[in-house]
N, C-alpha and C positions, 0 to 999 in steps of 0.2 A: 182213323179217329172217331172214337165211339160220339153217338147223339145221342140226344134227348128229345124229346118232344115237346114241342110249342107250346102251350096255352090251353093244354088238352083237347085241339081238336086237330092231330093227327099227323103235323108236318113235324116232323125230324130237323133240326137243325144240331151243328155240330159244337161239340160242350167246349169249345174256343173257338173265337172270332177275331175280328180284324178292327181291332178302332182304330181311327183314323185324326183326332182330335190331336192338335199338334203335330201332323204327320209332313215331315217334308221331304219321303223319301223315293218319289216318282214312283213307276207303272212297276217295274219289277219286282220289287219287295212285297206286293202286293198278290201277284200275279204266282209267283210261289208261295205265298200265303193259302191259295186258294188250290194248287198243286199238291200239299200237303194237307189239305181236307180242311181249311178253316176256311171254308167258302163264305162264312156268313161276313158281312163286311158290316160295319157300324159307321154314319156318319152323319153331318146337319147340317141345316140351311148355313148356320152360323160358325162353321168350321172351317168353310173355304175352300174345302176338299172333295167334294162332290165329283166335282171333273175332272179330277186324276181319279178317283174310282172308275168313272165313266169310261175312261180311257186303258184303265185295265182289265174290265170285264168285257169290250169289245170282242164280237166272236165266241163267249164263252159266256154270254149271259145268263144261258138258261143251268149254267153250274153255278149261278152264283146266286144271294140270297141276300139283298142290298137293303138294309134298313137303314131310313134316315130321317130328322126330324124336323118339323115345323116351331119356328122362333115362340117364346110365349107371348110377345109383343106381336104376332101375327093370328090371333086366334079369333077374332072375330068371324064370321063365317064367310061372308069374300073375299076376308085377307087369306084363309087355311086355302080357300082352292086355287087363287094365284100364287102363294108360296108351294103347293105343289107342281102346279105347274112347271116356275120355275127349277125345282128340286129334278124334275121329267128331263126339262131342259138341261142341264148341267148334268147330268147323269148320262145321258144322251140313251133311254131308255122308255119305253112305251109304258111300264107301271113301274109302281117301288111295293116293296114286299111286305115291308112291315114301315108304318107310317107310325111314329109317337109322337107325340104331344112333351114337348123338350123342358119345359117347366111351370108351372098352374100358376093360372091368371085371374086373381080373385075381383078384379074391374070388370071381365068380362062373363058371361052367363057361361054354366061349362055345357046346359043345355044347346047353345048355338053352336059353342062349338063343336059338341060329338055329330050333332046335325051335320055339319059338313064335313065330316071324315066319313060317315057313313055315305054321304053321296058320294064322295072320290071312292069308296066298293062300290056301288052300287054304279059306276059310270067305269070301274073295270081299271081304273089309274091304281089303286090300292088297291093289295088283297087282304094284308090283316091290318087293327090299328093293337095300337100300345098307347102307353106314355111313360114320361121318365120326369125323376124327382117327385111323386106326388107321395105321399104321406095314407095311412090309410083309411083319414076319413074323406081326403080328396079323392081316393080311387074310388072307396062307395060311392061318392055322389055320380064320379063320371059312369061307373056301370049302371045305375041308374039313370043314367042320362040315354042309355043307349036302347035304342026300341028295335035294332036286327040282327047286329052283331056284337060277340063278344070282343071286351078287351083283352090281350092275351100278352100283353107281359106289361112289369114296370121296372124301367130301367134306373136302379140306385146306387148309389156310393153303397160298396163294402167290401172289407176284407179282414185282415184279422187286425187290423189296429182299430178297425170303427163299423162296431159290430150292432149298432143303437137299433140296425133294422129288426131285430134278432128278439125285441119286447115283444110287436103285435105287427107288423107287416108281414115277416117273414111269416108266422104263420097263421095269418089272414088271406095271403098268396097261394100259400099250399093248400089250404082247405076252397078254396076259389080257382083251383087251377088257373092263377094265375102267373105267366113264368118272373122270376127275378131274372134282372140282367144285368151284373153287376158292372160297376166300370171303377177304374182306377184299383182292380185285386191288388195290384200290388204294391200301394198304394204310395204313386210315385217315386216306385223303386227304393223303398225303406225298408220294404222285406227282401228285398232283394240282394242284399250285403251287407257286409258287418260293419254296425255303427266303430266310426272311429272315439267313440263318447261312451260312456255308461249306459250300458241295454237295460230299459224295464225289464222286469222279469218274465214279459210273456215272448219278448223276444230273447231273454236269454233258455227261455225252454223250449223255444224252435231255433236256437242253434243245437242246443243239446241232439234233437231230435236227426238234424241235419250232421252233428258228427258221427251218429250211431249208424246212419244208412246210408253211408258218403253220398248223399246228394247236397245241391244247392240248395241255398232258400228258399229259391225261387220255385224248384220243384215238388220243396216238403210246401213252400205256403199254398199253391196251385191244390197239391192233392186234399191238402183241408179244405180249402172254399170249394173244391169241384163237392166235398163230401158233405156239407154244409145241403141244408134243404135247398139249392141253388137250380139254377139250370146252366148259364153259358158263362163263361169268362171271354174276355175281349183284351188281348193283346197287341198294343200295335209292335207293328214287326221294325221299330226303330227306335223308340220310346220305353214297350213294354207298358203302357198303358193300360187297357182294361178290354173285358171280352165277357164271355157266357155260359152257364150250365144248370140243370136241374139234378140234386138227391134228395131223398126222403131218410128221414130216420125220426124213430117216435122222439128219441130224448136230444134232439139237434145233436148231434153228435158227428164228429168228422170222419166218415168212414173213407176208406180210401176208396176210390175207384175199382175194377175187377181185374185190370192190368197190375194192380199195387197190393194184392191182397196182403203181400209178405211184409209191406208197410206194417200193415195193423197196429200189432202189439206196440208200437213206436209211436204212432199216431192217438191212438186211445190214453198213454199214457203221457203223452204232449197235451193232450185235452184236456182229463184231467185234470192236469196244473193250472191251465192255464182258463178253463170254467171258474177255477174261486178268487181270480184275479179281480 
């Protein structure tokens, strides 16, 4: 599996990771995903899946990149520290690779939260700091509150049906070397299968490409998302939920990965059709 740089810091992560929101598949699917190269596992304290992730990475911790999140309800300084300690205990690990703020909280000064996040890095409990569901203005404010370390990622909703971040967040993150991690890249499965109801023009275009290249809708969509200016996709082993990846194109076009250049004409045709919708 190809890898992409995380946040311009030189750390390489897989283009496809494993998301464990609403996950109940046990240890083996996670270990199989790691074997196949999807060694980035994304969880959160509120998911209730940190324990199974900890079980899955036992004896192979050094091969896995664990991303987890502190709840938006735990963003006071002491609450952040306590939440991180609790996640470390559930994950049965001595450090978290990527610790993310799950949701912004306007009732807590962002300076207080980011001071706690940096303290965790200072103590060696967290390697890198990220955010999730932050708008451009919220991300800017969080960056301004940092005194020592960069924010390396923003995990947000993004798929071919939900492209709002292309207006300003995606260009800003590219300019600032902040990795976008896309969750729900297959739109809760809607982009992975043909609908029984009349399709939108965008889905019709996607189905045309899938038919022309004889690939599943999910495969064509993954190529599209990975070619937008993204860093990684998070796919759940059981629900095909969300993952992450990064690519650049001056016009924001969806260019296929190196292994899929043969699909370029079809993707370009699809992109030009979809962009006008």
